DRENDO-1510 file (C-alpha; in Angstrom, 1 decimal, always signed):
<recs>
REC; n; res; u; v; w
REC; 1; UNK; +121.5; +107.0; +156.7 .
REC; 2; UNK; +122.8; +110.2; +158.4 .
REC; 3; UNK; +126.3; +111.0; +157.4 .
REC; 4; UNK; +128.1; +114.3; +158.2 .
REC; 5; UNK; +127.6; +116.7; +155.3 .
REC; 6; UNK; +131.3; +117.3; +154.7 .
REC; 7; UNK; +131.8; +113.6; +154.0 .
REC; 8; UNK; +129.1; +113.5; +151.4 .
REC; 9; UNK; +129.5; +113.8; +147.6 .
REC; 10; UNK; +125.7; +113.7; +147.0 .
REC; 11; UNK; +122.9; +114.6; +149.3 .
REC; 12; UNK; +119.3; +114.2; +147.9 .
REC; 13; UNK; +116.2; +115.1; +149.9 .
REC; 14; UNK; +112.5; +114.4; +149.0 .
REC; 15; UNK; +113.3; +114.6; +145.2 .
REC; 16; UNK; +110.3; +114.6; +142.9 .
REC; 17; UNK; +110.6; +114.7; +139.1 .
REC; 18; UNK; +107.9; +114.5; +136.4 .
REC; 19; UNK; +108.6; +113.6; +132.8 .
REC; 20; UNK; +105.4; +114.8; +131.1 .
REC; 21; UNK; +102.5; +113.3; +133.0 .
REC; 22; UNK; +104.7; +110.5; +134.4 .
REC; 23; UNK; +106.1; +110.8; +138.0 .
REC; 24; UNK; +109.6; +109.6; +137.3 .
REC; 25; UNK; +111.0; +110.1; +140.8 .
REC; 26; UNK; +108.7; +110.1; +143.9 .
REC; 27; UNK; +110.1; +111.5; +147.2 .
REC; 28; UNK; +113.6; +110.1; +146.7 .
REC; 29; UNK; +116.1; +110.7; +149.5 .
REC; 30; UNK; +119.7; +109.3; +149.5 .
REC; 31; UNK; +123.3; +110.1; +150.4 .
REC; 32; UNK; +126.4; +109.1; +148.6 .
REC; 33; UNK; +129.7; +109.1; +150.6 .
REC; 34; UNK; +132.8; +110.7; +149.1 .
REC; 35; UNK; +135.3; +108.3; +147.7 .
REC; 36; UNK; +132.8; +105.4; +147.4 .
REC; 37; UNK; +131.6; +103.4; +144.5 .
REC; 38; UNK; +127.8; +103.4; +144.6 .
REC; 39; UNK; +125.8; +101.2; +142.4 .
REC; 40; UNK; +122.4; +102.5; +141.2 .
REC; 41; UNK; +120.3; +99.4; +140.3 .
REC; 42; UNK; +116.9; +98.6; +139.1 .
REC; 43; UNK; +114.9; +97.6; +136.0 .
REC; 44; UNK; +114.6; +99.7; +132.8 .
REC; 45; UNK; +112.3; +102.7; +133.3 .
REC; 46; UNK; +112.6; +102.8; +137.1 .
REC; 47; UNK; +114.2; +106.3; +137.2 .
REC; 48; UNK; +118.0; +105.6; +137.2 .
REC; 49; UNK; +118.8; +108.0; +134.3 .
REC; 50; UNK; +116.4; +110.6; +135.7 .
REC; 51; UNK; +118.2; +110.5; +139.0 .
REC; 52; UNK; +121.6; +110.8; +137.4 .
REC; 53; UNK; +120.4; +113.7; +135.3 .
REC; 54; UNK; +119.1; +115.4; +138.5 .
REC; 55; UNK; +122.5; +114.9; +140.2 .
REC; 56; UNK; +124.5; +116.5; +137.3 .
REC; 57; UNK; +122.1; +119.4; +137.0 .
REC; 58; UNK; +120.5; +118.4; +133.7 .
REC; 59; UNK; +117.0; +117.7; +134.9 .
REC; 60; UNK; +114.2; +120.0; +135.9 .
REC; 61; UNK; +112.8; +119.0; +139.3 .
REC; 62; UNK; +109.4; +119.5; +140.7 .
REC; 63; UNK; +110.4; +119.6; +144.4 .
REC; 64; UNK; +113.2; +118.5; +146.7 .
REC; 65; UNK; +116.8; +119.3; +146.9 .
REC; 66; UNK; +120.0; +117.9; +145.3 .
REC; 67; UNK; +123.3; +118.9; +146.8 .
REC; 68; UNK; +126.5; +117.9; +145.0 .
REC; 69; UNK; +130.0; +118.3; +146.7 .
REC; 70; UNK; +128.4; +120.9; +149.0 .
REC; 71; UNK; +126.8; +122.9; +146.2 .
REC; 72; UNK; +123.4; +122.9; +144.5 .
REC; 73; UNK; +123.3; +120.4; +141.6 .
REC; 74; UNK; +124.1; +122.2; +138.3 .
REC; 75; UNK; +126.0; +125.0; +140.0 .
REC; 76; UNK; +128.7; +126.6; +137.7 .
REC; 77; UNK; +131.4; +125.7; +140.1 .
REC; 78; UNK; +130.7; +122.0; +139.6 .
REC; 79; UNK; +131.3; +121.9; +135.8 .
REC; 80; UNK; +135.0; +120.9; +136.2 .
REC; 81; UNK; +134.3; +118.7; +139.2 .
REC; 82; UNK; +131.6; +116.4; +137.9 .
REC; 83; UNK; +132.1; +113.9; +135.0 .
REC; 84; UNK; +129.0; +112.4; +133.4 .
REC; 85; UNK; +128.9; +109.6; +130.9 .
REC; 86; UNK; +125.4; +109.1; +129.3 .
REC; 87; UNK; +124.1; +105.9; +127.7 .
REC; 88; UNK; +124.5; +107.6; +124.3 .
REC; 89; UNK; +128.2; +108.3; +123.7 .
REC; 90; UNK; +129.0; +112.1; +123.7 .
REC; 91; UNK; +131.8; +112.2; +121.2 .
REC; 92; UNK; +132.5; +113.7; +117.8 .
REC; 93; UNK; +132.5; +110.9; +115.2 .
REC; 94; UNK; +134.7; +112.7; +112.6 .
REC; 95; UNK; +137.5; +113.1; +115.2 .
REC; 96; UNK; +140.1; +110.5; +116.2 .
REC; 97; UNK; +140.1; +109.0; +119.7 .
REC; 98; UNK; +143.0; +111.2; +120.6 .
REC; 99; UNK; +141.5; +114.4; +119.2 .
REC; 100; UNK; +138.2; +113.7; +121.1 .
REC; 101; UNK; +139.9; +113.2; +124.4 .
REC; 102; UNK; +142.4; +116.1; +123.8 .
REC; 103; UNK; +139.4; +118.4; +123.1 .
REC; 104; UNK; +137.8; +117.6; +126.4 .
REC; 105; UNK; +141.0; +117.8; +128.2 .
REC; 106; UNK; +141.4; +121.3; +127.0 .
REC; 107; UNK; +137.8; +122.2; +128.2 .
REC; 108; UNK; +138.7; +121.0; +131.6 .
REC; 109; UNK; +142.0; +122.8; +131.6 .
REC; 110; UNK; +144.0; +119.5; +131.8 .
REC; 111; UNK; +147.5; +119.1; +130.4 .
REC; 112; UNK; +148.1; +117.2; +127.1 .
REC; 113; UNK; +150.0; +114.6; +129.0 .
REC; 114; UNK; +146.9; +113.3; +130.5 .
REC; 115; UNK; +145.3; +112.4; +127.1 .
REC; 116; UNK; +147.4; +109.3; +126.4 .
REC; 117; UNK; +147.2; +107.8; +129.9 .
REC; 118; UNK; +143.4; +108.2; +129.9 .
REC; 119; UNK; +143.0; +106.5; +126.5 .
REC; 120; UNK; +145.2; +103.6; +127.8 .
REC; 121; UNK; +143.1; +103.4; +130.9 .
REC; 122; UNK; +139.9; +102.6; +128.8 .
REC; 123; UNK; +141.8; +100.0; +126.6 .
REC; 124; UNK; +141.9; +102.1; +123.4 .
REC; 125; UNK; +145.6; +102.6; +123.2 .
REC; 126; UNK; +145.8; +100.7; +119.9 .
REC; 127; UNK; +143.0; +102.8; +118.4 .
REC; 128; UNK; +144.1; +106.2; +119.4 .
REC; 129; UNK; +144.5; +107.4; +115.9 .
REC; 130; UNK; +141.2; +105.8; +114.7 .
REC; 131; UNK; +138.2; +108.0; +113.8 .
REC; 132; UNK; +135.4; +107.5; +116.3 .
REC; 133; UNK; +132.9; +106.6; +113.5 .
REC; 134; UNK; +135.1; +103.6; +112.6 .
REC; 135; UNK; +135.0; +102.1; +116.1 .
REC; 136; UNK; +132.7; +99.4; +117.3 .
REC; 137; UNK; +129.8; +100.3; +119.6 .
REC; 138; UNK; +131.6; +99.2; +122.7 .
REC; 139; UNK; +134.7; +101.1; +121.7 .
REC; 140; UNK; +132.7; +104.2; +120.9 .
REC; 141; UNK; +131.3; +104.2; +124.4 .
REC; 142; UNK; +134.7; +103.9; +125.8 .
REC; 143; UNK; +135.8; +107.1; +124.1 .
REC; 144; UNK; +132.9; +108.9; +125.8 .
REC; 145; UNK; +134.1; +107.4; +129.1 .
REC; 146; UNK; +137.7; +108.7; +128.4 .
REC; 147; UNK; +136.3; +112.2; +127.6 .
REC; 148; UNK; +134.9; +112.2; +131.1 .
REC; 149; UNK; +137.9; +110.7; +132.9 .
REC; 150; UNK; +140.4; +113.1; +131.4 .
REC; 151; UNK; +138.8; +115.9; +133.4 .
REC; 152; UNK; +139.9; +114.2; +136.6 .
REC; 153; UNK; +136.5; +114.8; +138.3 .
REC; 154; UNK; +135.7; +114.6; +142.0 .
REC; 155; UNK; +132.4; +112.9; +141.1 .
REC; 156; UNK; +132.1; +110.5; +138.2 .
REC; 157; UNK; +128.5; +109.7; +137.2 .
REC; 158; UNK; +128.2; +106.7; +134.8 .
REC; 159; UNK; +125.0; +105.6; +133.2 .
REC; 160; UNK; +125.4; +101.8; +132.3 .
REC; 161; UNK; +129.0; +102.3; +131.1 .
REC; 162; UNK; +129.6; +98.5; +130.6 .
REC; 163; UNK; +126.8; +97.8; +128.2 .
REC; 164; UNK; +128.1; +95.9; +125.1 .
REC; 165; UNK; +131.6; +95.3; +126.6 .
REC; 166; UNK; +133.2; +91.9; +126.7 .
REC; 167; UNK; +133.7; +90.4; +130.2 .
REC; 168; UNK; +137.5; +91.0; +130.3 .
REC; 169; UNK; +137.1; +94.7; +129.5 .
REC; 170; UNK; +134.2; +95.0; +132.0 .
REC; 171; UNK; +136.5; +93.6; +134.8 .
REC; 172; UNK; +139.3; +96.1; +133.7 .
REC; 173; UNK; +137.0; +99.0; +133.8 .
REC; 174; UNK; +135.8; +98.1; +137.3 .
REC; 175; UNK; +139.4; +97.8; +138.4 .
REC; 176; UNK; +139.9; +101.3; +137.1 .
REC; 177; UNK; +136.8; +102.6; +138.9 .
REC; 178; UNK; +138.3; +101.1; +142.2 .
REC; 179; UNK; +141.6; +102.8; +141.6 .
REC; 180; UNK; +139.7; +106.1; +141.1 .
REC; 181; UNK; +137.9; +105.5; +144.4 .
REC; 182; UNK; +141.2; +104.8; +146.2 .
REC; 183; UNK; +142.3; +108.3; +145.0 .
REC; 184; UNK; +139.2; +109.8; +146.6 .
REC; 185; UNK; +137.0; +110.1; +143.4 .
REC; 186; UNK; +133.3; +109.3; +144.1 .
REC; 187; UNK; +131.9; +106.9; +141.5 .
REC; 188; UNK; +128.1; +106.6; +140.9 .
REC; 189; UNK; +127.3; +104.0; +138.4 .
REC; 190; UNK; +124.1; +102.5; +137.1 .
REC; 191; UNK; +123.7; +99.0; +136.0 .
REC; 192; UNK; +121.2; +96.3; +135.3 .
REC; 193; UNK; +123.8; +93.6; +135.6 .
REC; 194; UNK; +123.5; +92.3; +139.2 .
REC; 195; UNK; +127.0; +90.7; +139.4 .
REC; 196; UNK; +128.4; +94.3; +139.1 .
REC; 197; UNK; +126.7; +95.1; +142.3 .
REC; 198; UNK; +129.3; +93.1; +144.2 .
REC; 199; UNK; +132.0; +95.6; +143.1 .
REC; 200; UNK; +130.2; +98.4; +144.8 .
REC; 201; UNK; +130.6; +99.7; +148.3 .
REC; 202; UNK; +127.0; +100.8; +148.5 .
REC; 203; UNK; +123.8; +100.0; +146.6 .
REC; 204; UNK; +120.8; +102.2; +145.7 .
REC; 205; UNK; +117.9; +100.0; +144.7 .
REC; 206; UNK; +115.1; +101.8; +142.6 .
REC; 207; UNK; +111.7; +100.6; +141.5 .
REC; 208; UNK; +108.9; +102.6; +139.9 .
REC; 209; UNK; +110.6; +105.9; +140.7 .
REC; 210; UNK; +111.0; +105.1; +144.4 .
REC; 211; UNK; +114.1; +104.2; +146.5 .
REC; 212; UNK; +113.4; +100.7; +147.8 .
REC; 213; UNK; +116.6; +100.5; +149.8 .
REC; 214; UNK; +120.1; +101.8; +150.3 .
REC; 215; UNK; +122.5; +99.2; +151.7 .
REC; 216; UNK; +125.7; +97.4; +151.1 .
REC; 217; UNK; +125.9; +94.1; +149.1 .
REC; 218; UNK; +126.6; +92.2; +152.4 .
REC; 219; UNK; +123.6; +93.8; +154.1 .
REC; 220; UNK; +121.4; +92.9; +151.1 .
REC; 221; UNK; +122.4; +89.2; +151.4 .
REC; 222; UNK; +121.9; +89.3; +155.2 .
REC; 223; UNK; +118.4; +90.9; +155.1 .
REC; 224; UNK; +117.1; +88.5; +152.4 .
REC; 225; UNK; +119.0; +85.3; +153.2 .
REC; 226; UNK; +120.0; +85.1; +149.5 .
REC; 227; UNK; +123.6; +84.6; +148.4 .
REC; 228; UNK; +123.0; +85.5; +144.8 .
REC; 229; UNK; +122.5; +89.2; +144.5 .
REC; 230; UNK; +119.9; +89.0; +141.8 .
REC; 231; UNK; +117.8; +86.7; +143.9 .
REC; 232; UNK; +118.4; +89.0; +146.9 .
REC; 233; UNK; +117.2; +92.0; +145.0 .
REC; 234; UNK; +114.0; +90.2; +143.8 .
REC; 235; UNK; +113.2; +89.0; +147.3 .
REC; 236; UNK; +113.7; +92.5; +148.7 .
REC; 237; UNK; +111.5; +94.0; +146.0 .
REC; 238; UNK; +108.8; +91.4; +146.9 .
REC; 239; UNK; +109.1; +92.1; +150.6 .
REC; 240; UNK; +109.0; +95.9; +150.5 .
REC; 241; UNK; +106.7; +96.5; +147.6 .
REC; 242; UNK; +104.5; +93.4; +147.5 .
REC; 243; UNK; +105.6; +93.0; +143.8 .
REC; 244; UNK; +105.0; +89.6; +142.2 .
REC; 245; UNK; +107.8; +87.7; +140.4 .
</recs>
């Protein structure tokens, strides 16, 4: 892929990252187009979270470059332009949903009026006055998502945001991600649920710290001859890495 740099939200070249003695990412190069929804897919331990941490500037890298919105990853100027939702919810358990989101809105310099609409967007309107430590696991994670969304970021990085959510809410969240994309927000979302891949414009397929492929869901089906994306992913892995099922 060779896309003009001014249309890129993320541009990664030859990225290598070690976690202890383990080579977590090995010569990874990829590009994420502005305003797209890009799915980061692969089995547990393949390097998805490490890659996301590298993009938001929270990971020490051994070599390579990571450029985000035209700036080096982690640059001070990106703090209000990049939203990041980790697998572990980053909220204050002793504050209500509203107080948590309002706090992050103030950090981002956003008006108070954005707090309620953001809480509604993640389906927590009826729990706005509930303390976070009284919420279910899925609800707790949605508070964390709201805290990132309220900043109105140009790039939203989401590490498996739909884990533990019921199917209806999963669909609603993906519809919200699409609405953000239509507004020009770039969404990079990791998942191990292959049916979510169909909701993405582009797919990054990782295995053992290497980028196996970057392609669209349609291209993945065409290259493998498989209609079901999970089967297509497995066939591609076997073809390109020689992995056994």
